[in-house]
VOROZA-827542 format. One line per field, with one value per residue (C-alpha): x, y, z; residue number from 1. Coordinates in steps of 0.25 Angstrom, whole numbers, padded with zeros to 4 digits. Layout:
BEGIN
u <- [X;...]
v <- [Y;...]
w <- [Z;...]
k <- [NUM;...]
//
This chain:
BEGIN
u <- [0121;0128;0122;0124;0115;0105;0104;0101;0092;0083;0083;0080;0068;0063;0064;0057;0046;0042;0044;0035;0024;0027;0026;0013;0007;0013;0011;0017;0031;0033;0042;0051;0053;0055;0066;0072;0069;0077;0090;0090;0089;0101;0109;0107;0111;0124;0126;0124;0133;0143;0145;0141;0142;0129;0116;0102;0088;0080;0065;0060;0061;0055;0056;0059;0049;0055;0053;0063;0073;0076;0079;0073;0077;0078;0077;0082;0092;0105;0101;0100;0096;0084;0088;0101;0093;0098;0092;0098;0091;0094;0095;0087;0092;0106;0104;0114;0113;0111;0109;0113;0110;0114;0115;0126;0135;0136;0148;0151;0161;0168]
v <- [0270;0283;0297;0296;0283;0288;0302;0295;0285;0295;0303;0289;0286;0301;0297;0283;0291;0299;0288;0281;0290;0294;0279;0278;0289;0285;0270;0260;0262;0266;0259;0270;0268;0254;0255;0266;0257;0245;0253;0259;0245;0242;0253;0251;0236;0239;0251;0241;0231;0240;0249;0238;0225;0221;0215;0221;0219;0232;0231;0244;0257;0270;0281;0295;0305;0311;0326;0322;0313;0303;0293;0278;0272;0257;0249;0233;0225;0218;0205;0193;0202;0211;0218;0225;0236;0246;0257;0266;0279;0278;0290;0286;0297;0292;0278;0281;0277;0289;0282;0268;0263;0249;0243;0249;0237;0236;0244;0251;0244;0256]
w <- [0528;0526;0524;0510;0507;0518;0510;0496;0503;0508;0495;0488;0497;0494;0480;0481;0489;0477;0467;0475;0475;0460;0456;0464;0456;0442;0442;0434;0428;0414;0403;0405;0420;0418;0409;0418;0430;0423;0419;0433;0438;0430;0433;0448;0447;0440;0451;0463;0457;0453;0465;0477;0470;0472;0465;0468;0465;0464;0470;0468;0460;0461;0450;0457;0451;0437;0442;0454;0447;0436;0447;0451;0464;0464;0477;0479;0488;0485;0478;0488;0500;0499;0514;0506;0499;0488;0482;0470;0462;0448;0439;0426;0418;0418;0425;0436;0450;0459;0472;0477;0490;0496;0510;0519;0519;0504;0501;0487;0477;0474]
k <- [1;2;3;4;5;6;7;8;9;10;11;12;13;14;15;16;17;18;19;20;21;22;23;24;25;26;27;28;29;30;31;32;33;34;35;36;37;38;39;40;41;42;43;44;45;46;47;48;49;50;51;52;53;54;55;56;57;58;59;60;61;62;63;64;65;66;67;68;69;70;71;72;73;74;75;76;77;78;79;80;81;82;83;84;85;86;87;88;89;90;91;92;93;94;95;96;97;98;99;100;101;102;103;104;105;106;107;108;109;110]
//
């Protein structure tokens, strides 16, 4: 894993930790959060397909506290191999993938 990916993974895990504690304290997901999550997953599926040529399944999500960022993190794996983990952070103001992480052996198409 190169330094660029390590930097963003460390940042992502920090956000996940804050999000986890926020989720535990705030309870269930609202209808608005469900809509955001659905759009973020659709955006991320397209991102991984267009940039890496892979299909993924998401297994978990975390909303970053709104006072820090308008971001949701998604974790999952490459379809067909649960050992190949993927990660995405999506800005839900623009529905743009800000950070995406795949296993090192998967190279970008572009």
